[in-house]
C-alpha positions in Angstrom: 58.1 291.0 189.7 55.6 291.1 187.2 52.1 292.7 187.4 49.2 291.8 185.4 46.9 294.4 184.6 42.8 293.3 185.2 40.3 295.0 183.4 37.4 294.4 182.7 34.0 296.2 180.8 32.2 294.7 182.9 32.6 297.0 185.6 33.1 300.4 185.9 36.0 301.9 183.9 38.7 303.7 186.3 38.0 307.1 186.4 41.6 308.2 188.1 45.1 307.0 187.4 44.6 303.4 188.7 43.9 300.3 187.4 40.7 297.7 188.3 42.8 295.1 189.9 47.0 294.6 189.4 48.1 291.0 189.6 51.4 289.4 191.0 51.9 285.9 190.9 48.5 284.6 192.8 47.5 287.7 194.6 45.2 289.8 193.1 44.8 293.4 194.2 41.6 294.6 194.0 40.7 298.9 194.0 38.1 300.2 195.4 34.6 300.0 193.6 31.5 302.5 193.7 28.4 302.0 193.1 28.6 303.2 189.9 26.5 300.5 187.0 29.4 300.2 184.3 27.3 300.2 181.6 25.9 303.8 182.0 29.0 305.2 184.6 26.1 307.3 186.8 25.9 305.9 190.0 22.5 303.4 190.5 20.3 305.3 193.7 19.9 304.3 197.3 22.3 302.3 199.6 21.0 299.0 199.5 21.5 299.3 195.9 24.7 301.0 195.4 25.8 298.3 197.8 24.4 295.3 195.7 26.5 297.4 192.6 29.2 297.5 194.8 29.6 293.9 195.2 28.7 293.1 191.3 30.9 294.9 190.1 33.7 293.3 192.8 33.1 290.0 191.0 33.1 291.0 187.4 36.7 292.2 188.2 37.6 288.8 190.7 36.5 286.8 187.0 38.5 288.9 185.0 41.4 288.1 187.0 40.3 283.5 186.8 38.1 284.2 189.9 35.6 285.4 192.2 34.7 286.8 195.7 35.2 283.0 197.4 38.8 284.1 196.4 38.9 287.4 198.1 41.4 287.0 201.5 40.8 290.7 202.5 38.0 293.0 202.0 37.5 296.5 203.8 34.5 298.1 203.5 33.8 301.7 203.6 31.0 304.0 205.0 30.1 307.6 205.5 27.6 306.4 207.1 27.7 303.5 209.7 24.5 303.1 210.4 24.3 301.2 207.0 26.5 298.5 208.3 24.5 295.8 209.2 22.3 296.1 205.5 26.6 295.5 204.4 26.7 292.6 206.4 23.1 291.3 205.5 23.9 292.1 201.0 27.5 290.5 201.5 25.6 287.5 203.0 24.2 287.1 199.1 27.6 287.2 197.7 29.8 285.2 200.1 29.4 282.3 202.0 31.9 280.9 205.2 34.4 280.7 205.2 34.1 284.5 205.0 37.3 286.5 203.6 39.1 288.7 207.1 37.4 292.0 206.9 37.0 296.0 208.3 34.6 298.5 208.0 35.6 302.3 208.7 33.6 305.5 208.6 34.6 307.8 206.2 33.6 312.0 205.2 33.1 311.4 202.1 33.8 308.7 198.6 34.1 309.7 195.5 30.9 310.7 194.0 29.0 310.7 196.1 29.5 306.7 196.6 27.4 306.0 199.6 29.5 302.7 200.2 33.1 301.5 198.6 35.0 298.7 199.0 38.4 296.7 198.0 40.0 293.3 198.8 43.4 291.0 198.5 42.4 287.6 196.2 44.6 285.1 196.2 44.6 282.6 193.6 
């Protein structure tokens, strides 16, 4: 098995012991992205802005891996407040089109850096 580490300055630098993504064969495992602006490494303000930033960050990593958001086959979304689930659906529709990836949405107690939302995924090239 050969692993290729995917990294881009267009998404936030890893803030721990992980890579932005790892490619094995034609599969890319995307690490969780929160609403950090990659140019400042600061959290954007508000849940809507964070949701947009999460998808922009994922988009940057998918492109660095040679794909796009359309190549994501599985998406996991983590929210500290599930009342924002409808907003995630609304904003997600701006970044994804049918056929949509498989998805899970999970309510969590907390996320890194005080984020309100995080998403990770699996991409097939």
